[in-house]
N, C-alpha and C positions, 0 to 999 in steps of 0.2 A: 504494500500500500504506500502510495506516495505521500510525503509530508504535506500538511496544509500550508499553503502560501501565507507567509507572515507579512501583513501590511506594514509599510515603513513607519506609519504613525503609531501603530501598536507597539512596535519594538522601542520607539522613542519614548512612548508613554511609560512602558515598563521600566526602562532605565532611569527615567526621572523619578518614578515612584520609589524604586530601590534606594536612590540617593537621598530622596526626601525622608523616607522612613528611617534610614540609618542616621541622618542628621538629627532628627527629632529624638531618636533613641539615645544618641549621645548627649543631647541637651538635657534629657530627663534623668538618665541613669548616671552619667559621668560628671556633668556640670551642675545638676540640680537646678536648672533654669528652664523648665518646660515652657514652650511657646504655644502649644495647642493642648486641648483636653485629651484625656485617655480615649474618649469615644471617637474623637476625630482621628487619633492615631490608629485605632482599631479599624476604622473605616478605610484608611489608606491601605492597611495590610489586607483587608478583605478584597479590595479592588485588585491588588496585585495578585492575590491568590486566584481570583476569577480569570484573569488574563492567562496565568500559568496553566490553569486547568484546561483552557481552550487551546493553548499552544504549549504542550508539555516540553517541547524541545527548548523553550526559553527558561525553564526552571533550572536554576543552578544550585550547587550545594551551599553557597553562601547567601542564598536568598533569605530575606527576613521571614518568609513563610515556612522555612524549614526548622523552626524552633519547636515544633510540636513533638519532635523525636521520631525515630524510625521504629521498626518492628521490635517487639520485646526480645530481650537477650535470653539465652539459656544460662549463661554465667558470665562473670567478669573475667577478662583475660588479664594475666599478669604483665606488667610493663617495667622494664629496667630503666631507672632514671639515668639520664646522661650526666647529671650533676648530683652529688650526694646531698640529701636533704637533712639538715641539722635541726636540733631543737635547742632552745636557749636555756641556760641556767636561770634559776630564780633568785631574787632577793625579796625580802618581806618587810624591811623597815629602813629608815634613813641610815642607821649605823651600817647595815650590810651594804647599802648602796655606796657609802663612802669607802668601805673596804674594797669593793669592786673597782671603783674609780682609782684608788691607790694602786691596785694591782696592775691596772692598765698602764698607768704612768710609769710604774717601776719597770714593767716589761719593755716599754719603749726606751727607757733610759739604759737598761741592760743591753738592749740591742745596739747601743751606740748611736742612737738617733737623738738623744737629748729629751728631756721631759717636754711633752706637748708636741713632739714632731721633729724638733731639731733640724738636722740637715736635710730632711725630706722637703723642707719648705712648707710643710702642712701644719696648720693650726689644729690642735686637738679640740674638737667640738663634738657634741652629741646630737644626733637626730632622734627626737622623741616622737613616738607614734602610739596611737591607741591600739591596744591588744584586743582584737575582735574575738569573741567567743564563738567560733565556728569550726569549719572543717577545712584543713589545708588542701590546696589543689595546685598542681603544676601544669601550666598551659604551654604548648609548643606551637609556634607559628612558623610556617615555611613560605617564603615569598608573600608574606603578609596574610596568609590564610591559616585559620585554625585547623591543625591536623591531628592534634592529640591533647587530651586532658587526662590527668592521672592523679589518684590519691597519693598521699605521702607514703603509706605502707610502713615498711621498716626503715625507710630512709634511702634504701637502695632499690627496692622493688615495690611498686604500687599496683593499683588496679586501673585498667583503662575504663574511664567513665565519660568518654568523649560525647557519646549520644546524649547523655543526661546533661552535661554542661552546656551543650548547644541550646537547651531549652531555656537557659537563663538569659533574659533579655539584655542585661547590663554588660554581658560579655560579648564583644564583637566577633562575628565570624570572619571578618577581614579587618585588618588594622588600617588606620589612617595612613595615607601615603607618607613616605619617610625618606629623608636624605641622610645616609650614613655619615657623610663627610661633615655635617653640621649638627647631627643629633636633633634635627628640627623637623617638625611636620612641614612638608613641602607643598607649596601651592603652585609651583611651576611644573606643569605637566611634563616638560622635557626632562626634568630632573627626578621625576617620581620613580620610586622603586619599592617593592614590597620588602618588609623587614623579616629576616630570620631571627626569631626571638624565643627565648625560654623565660617565662615569668612565673612567679610564685605568689599566691594570694590565699584569701580566706573566703569560703562560701558561707553565707549567713542567712538567717530568716528574721524578719521583723517580729517584734512582740505582738503587733497588731494582727499579723497573719497567724501567729500561734494561737492567739485568742479566738480568731475566727474559725480555725480548723477545730479547736477543742469544743467550741460551742456546737458545731455540727456533729462531732463525735458523741457529745453528751446527749443530743437528741436521739441518736441512733443506738444509745446505750453501749457505746464502745469505750474502752479505757482511754483516758486522756494522755497526751504527750507531756512529759515532765518539763522540758525546757526547749529553747530554740536550737541549741547546739545539737542535742540528740535528734531532733526532728530534721534539721538540715542534713546531718550525717546520714540518717535513715533515708531521706529523700534522694540523696545523691546515689545511694546504693540500691535503688529500685531497679529491678530488671526490666520493667516497662517504663520507657522514657515519658510516656504520657502522664504517668502518675507524678513524676518529677516536675513536668511542665505545669501541673495543676497546683504546685506548692508555692509558686511565686517567690522563688529564691533570688538572692542578690549576691554581690561579690565586691571585694576590695582587693586589688593587687598591690603588693608592697615591696617586692624584690625582683630585680632582673638577674637571672643566672647567666644569660648569654645574649649578646647583641654584638654586631660587628664593631661598633665603636662604643665602649662602655662609658657611661658618665663618670666623672671624677669623684662624685660624692653620692651619698645615700639620698640626700634631698634632690640631687639631680636625677637620680633614678625615678623618684616619685613624680617629678615633673615630666620626664620622658614618658612614663607610663600613661599619664593623663593626655599628653600630646598625641600619643598613638591611638587614643580613643578607648583605652581600657579604664575601668573604674578604679579610682584610688581615693583613700580617705583624706579629706582636706585638712584635718586637725593636727598636722604634725608641727613640730617646733624645734628650732635649733637652740640648744642650751650650751653654755660654756662649762658648766660643772655641776656637782651635786646639789648646790643650793638652788640653782635655776630649775634643775630636774625635779626637785622636791616640790617647788611651787606648781609646776606643770602637773605633777602627780596629784597634789592636793586639790587643784582645780577640777580635775576630771573625776576624782573620787566623789566630789560633790555633784558634778554635772552629769555623771554617767546615766542617771535615770531620766534625763531629759531627751536622750537619744532613742531612736526607734529600734536600735539593735543593742545587743548585750556586750559588755566589756568585762574582762576579768583582770585587767591591769593595763600597764603601758609597756612598750618595748623601747629600749634604749640602745642605739647603735652608734659607734664611732662614725662620724660623718665622712671623713676622708677615706677614700678607697685605698690610697697608698698606705695609710696607717693600718687599715683593716688587714691588708696583705702582710704587713709586718707582724701584726699580732697573731694571725693565723688561727688555728683550732686546737682544742684539746682532743682527747679521744672521742668526745661525745658532743661538743658544742663549740661555737665560735668564742674566742676570747674577747672579741670586739663588740659583743652584744650581750644584753641581759634582759630578762623579763622582771618587772617590778609589779608584783601581784597586789591587788586590792585586798583589804582585810575582809574577813568573813562578815557577811551581812547579818544584822540583827534587826528584828521588828518586834512589836508588841501585839499580842492577841489575847483572847480570853479562853481559858480552859473550861470547856463545857461539861466534860464528863471524863471518867477513867473507866476503861473497859479492859478485858483480859483476852490475851491470845494464848491458846494452848498449843505447844509445840509437839513434834512427833514423839518425843521422849517423855511427854507429860509436864515439862517445865512450863511455868506460867510467867508470861511477860505482861506487865501493866502498860497500857497504851493510852496516851492522852488524846482525847477528842477535842480538837481546837476549832474555834471560829475561823473559817478559811481565810488565809492571808497570803499575799504574794511576797516571797523572799527569795533572793538569789535567782530570780527568773522562773521560779516554780510556785504554783499555788499549793500550799501545805494545809492539810486539815487534820493530820495526825502526827504524833511524835512518840517515840519510845520513852518510857520512864524507867526502863532497865529493871528495877527491882524495888522491893519494899524499902530498903535502906536509902535509896535515892529519893524516894518520895518523902521520907522523914528528913533527909538532909535539906531538901528544898523547902520543906514545910509548905508544900503546894496543896491548895484546897480547890474544890470545885467552885467555879465562879471567879477564881483569881485572874488578874491580868498578869501574864507571864512574858518574859523576854525570850524569844525564839531565835536561835542562831543556826545559819546554814551556810556552808561554803561549798560551792559547786555541787557535785553529786553526793556529797557526804550526807548521811541521814540527819535530818533536823534534830536539834538538841535544845531542850529547855535549860537555859542558863541560870535564870533566877526568877523570883516573884517580885512584882512591884507592890510591896506591902502598903505603901502610902495610898494606894487606890482602893484598898479594902473598904467595904461598906458595912461589914458586920453580918451580911447575908451569906457570905461564903461558907461552904460546908467542909469541915475537916474530913479527910478521907480515912475510913477505918478499913484495915485489911480484913478480907472475909475469911471465914472458916470453911465455906463451901462454895463451889462454882459449878453451875449446872452442866457445863460442857465436859466435865471431868468423868462422867459415867458413874455407875454405882450410886452411892448416896451423895456424890459430889464433894466429898471431903478432900481437903488439901493439907499438905504438910511441908514444913520447911526442911530443905536438904541439910543434913548435919554438916556444920563447918562452912556453909555457903550462905550467900544472901538470897539464893533462889528458893522458890516454892514450887511444888509439883503436885500433880493429882495422886491421891492414894491409889485409886483404881487404875489399872494399867490397860484396860480394854475399852475405853470410851470410843465412840464412833469418831469423834473429832480427831483423837490421836491416830486412830487407824487410817483415817482419810489422809492425814498429813504424812504418815509413813509411806503410803502409796505414792503421794506426790513426790516425795524424796526418792523413792525407789526408781522412778522413771526419769529423774532429773539428769542433767548432763554430767553431774559429778558421779553418778552411779551407773545405771544401765543405759542412760542416754537414749531413751526411746522417743524419737521425733513423732510429732502428730498425736502425742498422748499427754496433753497438758492437764491442769487441774479441772477444767470444765468438762473434758471428756471423761476423766476419772469419775467425777461426780455423776455424770450421765450413766456410766457403766454400773456404778454402785446402786443408783436409784432403780435401775432396771434389773438388778440381780445378776448381771453377767459376770461380775467379779466379786469375790469376797476376800481373796488372799493374793499374794504375789504370783503364785504359780498359775492362777486363773488367767492372768494376762496372756500367757503363752498358749492358752487353749481357745482363744477367741476365734469365732468362725464368721465368714463373710455374711451369710444369711441373717445371723443375729445382729450384726452391725447395721446393715442397710434397713433393718426394720425399726431402727431408732430414729427419733425426730432429728432433723437437720443432718442426717447421715446419707450422703449420696454414694453411688457405687465407687466413684474415684476416691473419695475420702476414705472409704472402707479399705480399698486396695492399698492406699498410701500407709494407713495405720498398720495393716497386716505385714506390709513389707518392712516397716520400721521394727516391728516386733520380731520378725524373723532375723533381721540383722543383729538384734540385741541378744540373740541366743548364745552368742560367744562373748564372754566377758572376762576381763582380767581379775586376778585375785584381789587387788586393792579395791576395785570398784564393787566387787561382790561383797566384801566385808563391810564396806561403808553402807551399802544398800540395805543391810539387815537392820539398821537403826538400833544397834546395841547401845545402851546408855553409856555416856562418856566417850564413845568411840566415833570420832569424826573422820574427815578425809585424811588428815595428817597421820593420826594414829593408825588408820587402816593401811596406809602405805608403809608405815614403820613395821607393822606386824607382817605384812606381805614380804617386805624386803628381808626381814630377819629369818622367817621360816623358809623362804625360797632358797636362801643361802645354805640352809641345813638339809633341805629335801633333795632327793635324787630325781624324782619326777615332779618338777616344780609346779606344774599346773594342776596337779591333783593331790599329791601327798602333802603339800604345804598346808592346804586348808585342813586336812585331817589333823595335822600337828597343832594348828591353832585351836581347833575344837577340843583337843584333849590336853592342852597345856595347863600347868598349875599356876598358882599365883606367883611362885618363885620364878617359873619360866618366863612369865610376862614381865616381871620386875627386872629381869636381866636385859630387857630391851631398852635402848636409849629413848628417853622421853615418855616411858610408861611408868606411872607411879602406882602406889598402893590402891588408890580408889579405882583407877582404870582397870588394874589387874583383877581386883575382886569383882568388878562389874562384869568383866569378860567371863570369868569362871562361873559366876552365878547364872549368867545368860545361857551358856552352853550346857549347864546342868539341867535346865528346865526342859522337861519332856516335850512340851508344846513347841518350844523353839527347835529342838532336835528334829521333830516331825516336819516343821516348816522348812528347815534346811534340806532334809531328805527329799521332800516333794519338789522343792525348787530345783535341786540338782538333777531331777529326772527331766526337767524341761530345758536346762541350759548347760553349757559346757564351759568349764574354766580353761582359759588359754594362757599361754605364757606371756608375761609382760617383761619389759626390760628394766625394771627398777633395780635389779641387781647387776647391772651392766658395768660400764666403765667406772673407774675409781678416782677420776679427776678431782671430785669434790669430797672425797671420803674424809670424815672427821669434821667437816664444816657444817655449821648450822645457819639457815637462812630464815629471815622473816620478811614478808612482803607487805607493803602498806601503800595505800593510794591507788590511783588508776594509772596503769602503764600505757604509754602512747601506742605501742605496737602489739605486745603480747597480751593475751588473756592471762589473768593471774594463774588459773589452773594450768595453762600451758607452760608458764614459767616455772611453777612448782614442780611439774612433771620433769622438766629439764634437769632440775637439781637432783631429783630422785634417781633419774636414769644415770646420772654421773656419780652416784654414790653418796650424795649429800643428804642432809636432813632438813626438813621444813617444819617450822614451828609457828604457832599463831600468836605467841607472846615474846616480848623482848626481855632478855636477862643477860647477866654478865657472861653466860656461856654462848651467847649468840655471836657468830662470826661476822655476819653481814646483815644489814637491813637494806633491802632494795626498795627505794622510795619513788613512787610515781606522783602524778598530780593529785593535789588535795590530800597529801599525806597527813595523818592526824597525830594522836598522842604517842603512837609507837615511834614515830620519828623523834619526838621530843625526848622520849625515854632513851632512845639509842644515843642521842647527843649527850645526855646526862651521864650515861654509863661509858662513854667513849667507844661505843661500837662503831665499826667502820660502816659508812653509808655509801651505797652505790646507786647511781642512776640506772635506768634500763640499759643505756648504751654501755656503761661500765660492766653491768652484769653480762651482756652479750659478748663483750670483749673477753671477760674472764673465762667463759665456757667454750670459747673457740679453740 
């Protein structure tokens, strides 16, 4: 079939539409000075799309109409970065900032360049920028056209998210024309050329859009998103680009990794980024030293809530590129830059009630029901009160105004009570003697030697349900498609009563359930089949033995696998028959844990449970008793790691012969600290325990 003849005036109209749309896109997203309404902009795009639909050969990859995304992906492909992606070290107060500045100046002086730049002819200044709380992305342009977008990943390898990034209107599919010889946007068509560029930035979502999305999800009885960063990150990793397009994401670019003629300063990079039509944050400032930086920091600490996007601090970079090159990098971060984090946020709200959550082992946790309040970007309506002693320490009463603190993704914490606001109507809280969810007569008892309370009865439905939740979780059998809601449905319909029942599920039974289609039944059964082979540590953890968590399960598996000859079968028999003395001989296992293990395995019901379960599953060899690189070393992980899942990092330690603990002590060898690390980091510092970043940790195990 011959192509439809394209009238000259149609082609001219199409080219003018593309230029006009890109012009207004840049005015709106990059310069924040829109000249036309959103409706008028959308009308221009619709006209362009109509022309391209009639003349498909005119539709190009860089057309503004191509931002809806392509076909859904099956998976994200891995991409190796051309330039290593670093993360900045953190400082948290003015004293730490001054110490960092001093190290910078000392390093320059030791390099023989004199304090402040010396013979380089460069003045030591700092470019201060807002630290956007979003998802890092690396964009690559070739001849001015966007060819690839990738997530940070581990700094060396990320994921290709090009289709999804193209849906973000603020990111140009083609750069403004550019003259390498002057680093300036060119308006002389004879000198125009497309730039080869690698640029780094942050994808973010506005608080307004988060609120809008959550309102809709609330109407549909779906769980709400916690904060803009998590939603932005989840949106970028949608396999269907149309979902990403619907999320109204935005971006700021802040670093150029490669261009033919690099600017001489960090502020020059930001200016060039803007000239090329890329979005950049306008609120940067050049500061001469710590005092000016502190003023900038304090200004934005107060003003951050006036912005439509979330911040978690500021980023400070040596402005001169020559000095940056002199300072170079440590094993994990640039010496020429640092992140100055904002303090944890505190707000006041009213404690409306105290309720109880019953865990899988019967331990009871008091939970504060709060008047909903926005703190650190999340709407919070509940906070843990930990235990009876914490309630007494706070002297918190129902009806009290309390100070709530939250830092990033850390669980919100009640810091104190505003006693001056008491009216006399507040009700002191009395710890109960019975809780209905505990089963039996509901009696509870305090655990000897601990602040915790637990149910006296061990067979309540609530405990049983939570044990099943834990059994299928990623830390144990890791059965995908079998979350709490499905467990509840299976229990309500009598399809499961115990662990082994999960492995006897049949398709006809499943598709007869409400909301269960044939495909979802097939997916669930495939996940169950995959879970039939399980490693010993996961098997032990899944049994919900009191006092035995993930770490203890791995310690037990490692110890008995080293003693067993047929490690995947004999080792568990040795665990089941071990004495208190046998368990006490294991590093990290104390008297209480040892007695709990022996008591559990002596119970006939538990022995039957294990026997029936082993008829359905197979214990397979794991590699916790492998290499000995970390033998004798103990690790504690705290905070959110940028690259690794915490469980993944812990498994790395175990595979290399090391131990993982949940608490810091003088015996701890290393504390690996991620973002928003809490009290464990403070304790490590007080005890003089060596602190590692994630990059330090990865370097250690290579």
